[in-house]
C-alpha positions in Angstrom: 0.0 0.0 0.0 2.9 2.4 0.7 4.2 2.0 -2.8 0.7 2.7 -4.2 0.1 5.9 -2.1 3.6 7.3 -2.8 3.4 6.7 -6.5 0.0 8.2 -6.7 1.2 11.4 -5.0 4.5 11.6 -6.9 3.4 10.9 -10.5 -0.4 11.6 -10.5 -0.8 14.3 -7.8 -3.5 12.1 -6.2 -3.9 11.4 -2.5 -6.0 8.6 -1.0 -8.2 9.9 1.7 -8.0 8.1 5.0 -10.2 10.4 7.1 -13.6 11.9 6.7 -12.8 15.6 6.6 -10.9 16.8 3.5 -8.6 19.9 3.2 -9.2 20.0 -0.6 -11.2 23.0 -1.7 -13.7 21.5 -4.2 -15.7 18.4 -4.8 -16.0 17.2 -8.4 -19.7 17.4 -7.8 -19.2 21.2 -7.8 -18.3 20.9 -11.5 -21.8 19.6 -12.2 -23.4 22.7 -10.7 -24.0 25.9 -12.6 -22.8 28.5 -10.1 -19.8 26.6 -8.8 -18.4 25.4 -12.1 -18.4 29.0 -13.4 -16.4 30.1 -10.4 -13.9 27.2 -10.7 -13.3 27.6 -14.4 -12.9 31.4 -13.9 -10.1 30.8 -11.3 -8.3 28.5 -13.7 -8.8 30.9 -16.5 -7.3 33.8 -14.5 -4.2 31.7 -13.7 -3.8 31.0 -17.4 -4.0 34.6 -18.4 -7.7 34.4 -19.5 -7.3 32.7 -22.8 -10.3 31.7 -25.0 -12.8 29.5 -23.1 -12.2 26.5 -25.4 -8.5 26.5 -24.2 -9.7 26.1 -20.6 -11.9 23.2 -21.7 -9.2 21.2 -23.6 -6.6 21.8 -20.8 -9.1 20.7 -18.2 -9.5 17.4 -20.0 -5.7 17.0 -20.4 -5.2 17.7 -16.7 -8.0 15.5 -15.5 -6.5 12.7 -17.5 -3.6 12.7 -14.9 -6.1 11.6 -12.3 -7.5 8.9 -14.5 -3.9 7.8 -15.3 -3.3 7.3 -11.6 -6.4 5.2 -11.3 -5.5 2.9 -14.2 -1.9 2.6 -12.9 -3.2 1.6 -9.5 -5.4 -1.1 -11.2 -2.7 -2.5 -13.5 0.3 -2.3 -11.2 -1.3 -2.8 -7.8 -4.7 -4.6 -8.5 -6.4 -1.8 -6.6 -9.6 -0.1 -7.7 -9.9 3.6 -6.8 -13.1 5.7 -7.0 -13.8 8.3 -9.7 -17.3 8.8 -8.3 -17.9 12.6 -8.3 -19.0 12.5 -4.6 -15.8 10.8 -3.6 -13.3 12.9 -5.6 -12.1 16.3 -4.3 -9.5 18.6 -5.8 -7.7 21.8 -5.4 -6.3 24.2 -8.0 -2.6 24.5 -8.0 -0.2 26.7 -10.0 -1.0 27.4 -13.7 -4.6 26.1 -13.4 -3.4 22.6 -12.7 -5.2 20.4 -10.2 -4.3 18.0 -7.4 -6.8 15.3 -6.4 -8.1 13.3 -3.5 -10.2 10.2 -3.5 -10.6 6.8 -1.8 -10.2 3.1 -2.6 -13.4 1.4 -3.6 -14.1 -0.7 -0.5 -14.5 -4.4 -1.1 -13.2 -4.2 -4.7 -9.8 -5.4 -6.0 -8.6 -7.3 -9.0 -7.3 -10.8 -9.0 -3.6 -10.7 -9.3 -3.5 -13.3 -12.0 -4.4 -13.3 -15.7 -7.8 -15.0 -15.5 -11.3 -14.3 -17.1 -12.5 -12.9 -13.7 -9.9 -10.2 -13.8 -10.6 -9.3 -17.4 -14.4 -8.9 -16.6 -13.8 -6.8 -13.5 -11.2 -4.6 -15.2 -13.6 -4.0 -18.2 -16.4 -3.1 -15.8 -14.1 -0.7 -13.9 -13.1 1.0 -17.2 -16.8 1.4 -18.0 -17.5 2.8 -14.6 -14.7 5.4 -14.9 -16.2 6.6 -18.2 -19.7 6.7 -16.7 -18.4 8.8 -13.8 -16.3 11.1 -16.0 -18.7 11.7 -18.9 -21.1 14.1 -17.0 -18.1 16.1 -15.8 -16.8 16.5 -19.3 -20.2 17.4 -20.6 -20.5 20.1 -18.0 -17.1 21.6 -18.8 -17.9 21.4 -22.5 -21.1 23.2 -22.0 -19.3 26.1 -20.3 -16.3 26.3 -22.6 -17.6 25.3 -26.0 -15.0 22.4 -26.1 -15.7 19.4 -28.3 -16.3 16.4 -26.1 -14.8 14.1 -28.7 -11.6 16.1 -28.4 -11.6 15.9 -24.6 -11.9 12.1 -24.6 -9.2 11.9 -27.3 -6.8 13.9 -25.2 -7.5 11.6 -22.2 -7.0 8.5 -24.4 -3.7 9.8 -25.7 -2.3 10.2 -22.2 -3.6 6.8 -21.1 -2.0 5.1 -24.1 1.2 7.0 -23.4 1.0 5.7 -19.8 0.8 2.1 -21.0 3.7 2.5 -23.4 5.8 3.6 -20.5 4.5 0.8 -18.2 5.3 -1.9 -20.7 8.7 -0.5 -21.9 10.4 0.0 -18.5 11.0 -3.1 -16.3 11.2 -1.0 -13.2 7.4 -0.7 -13.5 6.5 -4.3 -14.0 9.5 -6.1 -12.4 8.2 -9.6 -13.2 7.0 -11.2 -16.4 3.7 -12.0 -14.6 3.0 -8.4 -14.0 3.9 -7.5 -17.5 1.4 -10.0 -18.8 -1.3 -8.4 -16.6 -0.4 -4.9 -17.9 -0.7 -6.0 -21.5 -4.0 -7.7 -21.0 -5.4 -4.6 -19.2 -4.2 -2.4 -22.1 -6.0 -4.4 -24.7 -9.2 -4.2 -22.7 -8.8 -0.5 -21.9 -8.6 0.5 -25.6 -10.7 -2.3 -27.1 -12.6 -0.8 -30.1 -16.1 -1.6 -28.8 -19.2 0.5 -29.2 -19.4 3.0 -26.4 -15.7 2.8 -25.4 -14.8 6.5 -25.4 -11.1 5.6 -24.9 -10.9 3.5 -28.1 -9.0 6.2 -30.1 -6.6 5.0 -32.8 -3.3 6.8 -32.5 -0.2 7.0 -34.7 3.3 6.2 -33.3 5.9 8.8 -34.2 8.5 7.5 -36.6 11.6 9.3 -37.8 15.0 7.9 -39.0 16.8 10.2 -36.5 14.6 9.4 -33.5 16.1 6.7 -31.3 14.3 7.5 -28.1 11.2 5.7 -26.7 8.1 5.2 -28.8 5.3 7.7 -28.3 1.9 8.5 -29.8 1.0 11.7 -31.6 -2.2 13.4 -30.4 -5.1 13.4 -32.8 -6.1 16.9 -31.7 -4.2 19.9 -30.4 -4.7 20.7 -26.7 -4.4 24.4 -27.5 -1.9 25.0 -24.7 0.1 27.1 -27.2 -2.6 29.8 -27.0 -2.0 30.5 -23.4 0.7 33.1 -24.1 -0.7 34.8 -27.2 2.1 37.5 -27.0 4.9 35.1 -27.5 7.0 35.4 -30.7 6.9 31.7 -31.3 4.2 29.2 -30.5 5.0 26.8 -27.7 3.7 23.4 -29.1 3.9 20.1 -27.2 6.2 17.5 -28.8 3.1 15.3 -29.5 1.1 18.0 -31.2 -0.5 17.2 -34.5 0.2 20.7 -35.8 4.0 19.9 -36.1 5.7 18.4 -39.1 8.4 15.7 -38.6 11.3 18.1 -38.6 9.7 20.6 -36.3 8.9 17.8 -33.9 12.5 16.5 -34.0 13.8 20.0 -33.2 11.5 20.1 -30.1 12.4 16.6 -29.1 16.1 17.4 -29.2 15.6 20.3 -26.8 13.1 18.4 -24.6 13.5 15.6 -22.0 10.2 13.8 -22.6 7.4 13.8 -25.2 4.4 15.7 -23.8 
């Protein structure tokens, strides 16, 4: 459990609540209410320099995906199911409009630590539950920002697919062949192209003769982060942005530590 809680904090800015009272400012339920969501989005907008509303929406999806990445990592690496139920999740706004999260373990729920049909079924049900709990939130944010919901889910899927590339490629994450097998089975189920699976987004792996770093996926849509500083002389694109051509991407990669 210590490994789980520390990795959630370190990599996914997520804390597991072990007491009733929370110090986090907002409940995710607040984002489903007219007055409170307007206030929360205005706070984030002010921290970002008040860009266009659609930028706030796309960046919200990209940042909320960090929370969802933590939940899927907990499932695939620790067989632990963590709640995305809006009444359980709280958050606070940090620097630059980013968010830190607090939630709780789903009591009585865990995955079998072996590659069996029961695990596959439970993991698939969990993935559907995450989408069910997140969909109304994205709909509410989209309504207030004019962001395309399809774009929001595509940004989430991209970050999740990037997560699983990293989990599979680095032995420090899986440590045993048994765990690697579980991660691979979970990945297939998570992005299975079934009707209703909002995460089943087909992505393209970046290829270039001069790129010898780790594989990474290109985003199908721009997250619009480059619009935050409209006064900048050059646009600050992410290395995974679809607006870049291969040579522009290589230039950014050579001056960056990790694809983003």
